[in-house]
C-alpha positions in Angstrom: 132.9 -55.4 -109.9 130.7 -54.4 -107.0 131.7 -52.6 -103.8 131.0 -55.7 -101.7 132.6 -58.1 -104.2 135.3 -60.4 -102.7 137.3 -59.9 -105.9 137.5 -56.2 -105.3 138.7 -56.8 -101.7 141.2 -59.4 -102.9 142.5 -57.0 -105.6 142.9 -54.2 -103.0 144.8 -56.5 -100.7 147.0 -57.8 -103.5 147.8 -54.3 -104.7 148.7 -53.3 -101.1 151.0 -56.2 -100.8 152.7 -55.6 -104.1 153.2 -51.9 -103.4 154.7 -52.8 -100.0 157.1 -55.2 -101.6 157.9 -52.7 -104.4 158.6 -50.0 -101.8 161.2 -52.2 -100.0 162.7 -53.3 -103.3 163.0 -49.8 -104.9 163.9 -47.8 -101.8 167.7 -48.1 -102.2 167.4 -46.8 -105.7 165.4 -43.8 -104.5 167.7 -43.0 -101.6 169.0 -39.9 -103.2 168.3 -36.2 -102.7 167.2 -35.4 -106.2 163.6 -34.2 -106.7 162.8 -37.3 -108.8 164.0 -39.6 -106.0 162.0 -37.7 -103.4 158.9 -37.7 -105.5 159.3 -41.4 -106.1 159.5 -42.1 -102.3 156.5 -40.0 -101.6 154.5 -41.6 -104.4 155.3 -45.1 -103.2 154.5 -44.4 -99.6 151.3 -42.6 -100.5 150.1 -45.4 -102.9 150.9 -48.1 -100.4 149.0 -46.3 -97.6 146.0 -45.7 -99.9 145.9 -49.4 -100.9 146.1 -50.5 -97.2 143.4 -48.1 -96.1 141.2 -49.1 -99.1 141.6 -52.8 -98.1 140.6 -52.0 -94.5 137.7 -49.9 -95.7 136.4 -52.6 -98.0 136.7 -55.3 -95.4 135.0 -53.1 -92.8 132.2 -52.3 -95.2 131.7 -56.1 -95.9 131.6 -56.9 -92.2 129.2 -54.1 -91.2 127.2 -53.5 -94.4 127.5 -49.7 -94.4 127.2 -49.3 -98.2 125.8 -51.8 -100.7 127.3 -50.4 -104.0 129.6 -47.7 -105.4 126.6 -45.5 -106.1 125.5 -45.9 -102.5 129.0 -44.9 -101.3 129.1 -41.9 -103.5 125.6 -40.8 -102.6 124.3 -41.6 -106.1 121.9 -44.5 -105.1 118.7 -44.2 -107.1 116.9 -47.4 -106.4 115.2 -46.1 -103.3 113.4 -42.8 -102.8 110.4 -40.8 -102.0 107.9 -41.0 -104.9 104.4 -40.0 -105.7 102.8 -42.8 -107.8 99.0 -42.7 -108.1 99.1 -45.8 -110.1 100.8 -47.7 -107.3 103.0 -50.1 -109.3 102.3 -50.5 -112.9 101.1 -54.0 -113.7 100.6 -54.8 -110.0 97.3 -55.1 -108.3 98.7 -54.4 -104.8 101.4 -52.4 -103.1 104.0 -55.2 -103.1 106.0 -56.3 -106.1 108.3 -59.3 -105.9 111.4 -58.7 -107.9 113.6 -61.7 -107.0 113.7 -64.8 -104.8 116.6 -66.6 -103.2 117.3 -69.6 -101.0 118.1 -69.5 -97.3 121.6 -70.5 -96.3 120.5 -73.5 -94.2 120.6 -77.3 -94.7 118.0 -78.1 -97.3 117.6 -74.4 -98.1 117.1 -75.0 -101.8 113.7 -76.4 -101.0 111.2 -73.8 -99.6 109.3 -76.4 -97.6 112.6 -77.2 -95.8 114.6 -74.0 -95.7 112.0 -71.3 -96.3 112.5 -68.6 -98.9 113.8 -65.0 -99.1 111.9 -62.7 -101.5 113.1 -59.3 -102.6 110.2 -56.9 -102.9 109.4 -53.3 -103.7 106.9 -51.7 -101.3 104.8 -48.8 -102.4 103.3 -46.7 -99.5 99.8 -45.6 -100.3 99.7 -43.0 -97.5 103.3 -41.9 -97.3 104.0 -42.1 -101.0 107.3 -43.7 -100.1 108.7 -46.6 -102.2 111.2 -48.8 -100.6 112.9 -52.2 -101.3 112.8 -54.9 -98.7 113.5 -58.6 -98.2 110.9 -60.9 -96.8 111.8 -64.2 -95.1 109.1 -66.8 -95.3 109.6 -69.8 -93.0 109.4 -73.3 -94.3 105.9 -73.8 -92.8 104.6 -71.1 -95.1 105.1 -73.5 -98.0 103.8 -76.6 -96.2 100.3 -77.9 -97.1 99.1 -78.2 -93.5 99.7 -74.4 -92.9 98.1 -73.2 -96.1 95.1 -71.7 -94.3 97.0 -70.2 -91.5 98.4 -66.7 -91.0 101.8 -66.1 -89.5 103.2 -63.5 -87.0 105.5 -61.0 -88.6 108.4 -58.8 -87.5 109.9 -55.8 -89.2 113.7 -56.0 -89.0 115.6 -52.7 -89.3 119.3 -51.9 -89.8 121.1 -48.9 -88.4 122.0 -45.9 -90.4 123.1 -46.0 -93.2 123.1 -49.8 -93.3 121.9 -52.1 -96.0 119.1 -54.6 -96.0 121.5 -57.2 -97.4 123.5 -57.0 -94.2 120.5 -58.3 -92.2 120.8 -61.5 -94.2 124.6 -61.8 -94.9 126.0 -60.1 -91.8 123.4 -60.5 -89.0 121.9 -63.8 -90.3 118.3 -63.1 -89.3 116.7 -65.7 -91.6 119.2 -68.4 -90.6 118.8 -67.6 -86.9 115.0 -67.6 -87.1 115.1 -70.9 -89.0 117.4 -72.5 -86.4 115.4 -71.2 -83.4 112.1 -72.5 -84.9 113.7 -75.9 -85.7 114.8 -76.2 -82.1 111.3 -75.4 -80.9 112.4 -72.2 -79.2 110.2 -69.9 -81.3 107.2 -70.1 -83.6 107.6 -69.7 -87.4 107.7 -66.0 -88.2 107.7 -63.8 -91.3 110.6 -61.3 -91.3 110.3 -58.1 -93.3 113.9 -56.8 -93.5 114.9 -53.3 -94.6 116.8 -50.2 -93.6 115.1 -47.3 -91.9 116.6 -45.0 -94.5 113.6 -44.9 -96.8 114.5 -41.4 -98.3 118.3 -41.9 -98.9 120.7 -40.5 -98.2 118.8 -38.6 -95.5 118.5 -40.1 -92.1 114.8 -39.4 -91.2 114.9 -41.2 -87.8 111.5 -42.7 -88.7 109.9 -39.2 -88.3 107.0 -37.7 -90.3 109.0 -34.6 -91.3 106.8 -31.5 -91.9 106.8 -31.0 -95.7 109.2 -33.9 -96.1 109.3 -37.7 -96.1 106.6 -39.3 -94.0 108.7 -42.1 -92.7 106.7 -42.9 -89.5 103.5 -43.3 -91.6 105.3 -45.6 -93.9 106.4 -48.0 -91.1 103.3 -47.6 -89.0 100.6 -47.9 -91.7 101.9 -48.6 -95.2 104.4 -51.4 -94.6 102.1 -53.6 -92.4 99.1 -53.0 -94.7 101.2 -53.9 -97.8 102.6 -57.1 -96.2 99.2 -58.3 -94.9 97.7 -57.8 -98.4 100.3 -59.8 -100.1 101.3 -62.5 -97.6 99.4 -64.7 -95.1 100.4 -62.4 -92.2 98.2 -61.7 -89.2 96.7 -58.2 -89.0 96.2 -57.6 -85.3 98.9 -56.1 -83.0 99.6 -59.4 -81.4 100.7 -60.5 -84.9 103.3 -57.8 -85.4 106.7 -57.0 -83.8 109.6 -54.8 -84.8 113.3 -55.1 -84.0 116.4 -53.1 -85.0 119.9 -52.2 -84.1 121.2 -48.7 -83.4 119.0 -46.3 -85.4 116.8 -49.2 -86.2 116.5 -49.9 -82.5 115.4 -46.4 -81.7 112.8 -46.7 -84.5 111.6 -50.0 -83.2 111.0 -48.6 -79.7 109.3 -45.5 -81.0 107.0 -47.3 -83.4 105.9 -49.8 -80.8 105.3 -47.0 -78.3 103.6 -44.6 -80.7 101.5 -47.3 -82.4 100.6 -50.1 -80.0 97.6 -50.7 -82.2 100.0 -51.9 -84.9 103.0 -53.4 -83.1 102.5 -55.6 -80.1 106.2 -55.7 -79.3 109.4 -53.8 -80.1 113.0 -54.8 -79.5 116.0 -52.4 -79.6 119.5 -53.7 -79.9 121.9 -50.9 -78.9 119.3 -48.3 -79.6 119.1 -44.8 -78.3 116.1 -42.9 -76.9 116.0 -39.5 -78.7 116.0 -38.7 -82.4 119.4 -37.7 -83.6 119.8 -34.3 -85.2 122.9 -33.7 -87.3 124.1 -33.2 -90.8 122.6 -36.5 -91.9 119.1 -35.8 -90.6 118.8 -32.1 -91.5 115.9 -30.3 -89.8 113.5 -33.0 -88.7 110.9 -31.0 -86.8 110.9 -27.5 -88.4 110.2 -25.8 -85.1 107.4 -28.2 -84.1 108.2 -28.7 -80.4 105.4 -31.2 -79.9 106.8 -33.4 -82.7 110.3 -33.1 -81.3 109.0 -34.1 -77.8 107.1 -37.1 -79.3 110.4 -38.3 -80.8 112.1 -38.2 -77.4 111.2 -41.5 -75.8 112.2 -40.5 -72.3 109.8 -37.5 -72.6 107.1 -39.8 -74.0 107.3 -42.1 -71.0 107.0 -39.2 -68.6 104.2 -37.2 -70.3 102.1 -39.6 -72.4 99.8 -42.5 -71.3 101.8 -45.7 -71.2 101.2 -47.7 -74.3 99.9 -51.3 -74.1 102.9 -52.9 -75.8 106.0 -55.0 -74.9 109.5 -53.5 -75.2 113.0 -55.1 -75.1 116.1 -53.0 -74.7 119.7 -54.1 -74.8 123.1 -52.7 -73.9 126.4 -53.7 -72.3 128.1 -52.6 -69.1 131.4 -52.1 -71.1 131.6 -51.0 -74.7 128.1 -49.4 -75.3 127.4 -45.7 -74.9 123.7 -46.2 -74.1 124.1 -48.2 -70.9 123.1 -45.4 -68.4 120.3 -44.2 -70.6 119.0 -47.7 -71.0 118.8 -48.1 -67.2 116.9 -44.8 -67.0 114.5 -45.9 -69.7 113.7 -49.1 -67.9 113.0 -47.2 -64.6 110.6 -44.9 -66.4 108.4 -47.6 -67.9 105.0 -48.0 -66.3 102.2 -50.6 -66.8 100.5 -51.6 -69.0 103.8 -51.2 -71.0 105.9 -54.4 -70.4 109.7 -54.0 -70.3 112.4 -56.6 -70.7 116.2 -56.1 -71.0 119.3 -57.8 -72.2 122.5 -56.4 -70.6 125.8 -57.9 -71.6 128.9 -57.6 -69.5 130.9 -56.5 -72.5 130.0 -55.7 -76.1 130.6 -52.9 -78.6 128.3 -51.2 -81.0 128.9 -53.8 -83.8 127.6 -56.8 -85.6 129.4 -59.3 -83.3 127.5 -58.0 -80.3 124.1 -58.0 -82.2 124.7 -61.5 -83.4 125.0 -62.5 -79.7 121.6 -60.8 -79.0 119.5 -61.7 -82.0 118.7 -65.4 -81.1 117.2 -64.5 -77.6 115.5 -61.4 -79.1 113.7 -63.4 -81.7 112.6 -65.9 -79.1 111.3 -62.9 -77.0 109.4 -61.5 -79.9 107.9 -64.9 -80.7 106.7 -65.3 -77.1 104.8 -62.0 -77.3 103.2 -62.6 -80.7 100.3 -65.0 -80.9 99.0 -64.0 -84.4 100.1 -67.3 -85.9 96.9 -69.0 -84.6 94.6 -66.9 -86.7 92.7 -68.7 -89.4 91.5 -67.1 -92.7 
């Protein structure tokens, strides 16, 4: 049974309850001063606490999508990684390989022309030599005959670190929200390319081209858009591409839109920060390259580099978020032609519940700034 299985969670809860009941039932028998009785009491208490904490941990992981599998939890995940593959993908003519399809959890979702479709893909980066899985949401219009000659705007959707791409579907409900907003006429149909920024797990690369290491920024700025436009009817110009993410993904979204306005016409950051993290999960990102380090500091970038022609959205909350003051500073530093918008909640923590409140308006904002859906091939 998988780490995110409901059966595993139910088993852990049941075990915790049984151990709690067993502790109460057996405690009178163990109320002696012998070493066996003491060992029994310690064992029961320890086992009960382990079961309770395991239940809490499993539930939290399901709610926030930190780890997708036991291998991911133990650092043994092998599905993703940095590879050098000069044959791209064997048996494939392009850099995208579709490995699975699934329906969208909306009314009529079993029919692509009504609910759209989610495709699990493997992307091979020609320039970065990075391979990464992703999920692509195709809106219903993509399968409707009247749209067969039209391209669609696209948005890259990033998780935080470590995060799982599945959480963007099951926890944050991006496809369902996009479908609902489009049905209500609040946004245009849009392709969503959903993945985590951790393209060289378990390392957190902060979407940086690391000297002598993973070229993560190149993957997101060049390889991923190129791969998607080759395989799907997605527009190629900057006004066809947006990027959005939460936490680490939010930082990456801002940085990629600022560094590459020729690729991303808009970037939205939900609870993102403004300077690349450097800790045990990132390792040495810059290897003494001060210019590279400065470029990864978005406050420095706004002060010292020409303002990029792109649109940015930042979010925070007055109570519950640690980035509130920095967000206000960031807004003040933005100069034309960069366009800046903000979403400030009165209260909201650094969690899925807050981001679910922000995603509908954020997708509408992206849609309003992307006009690539009008292109005709």
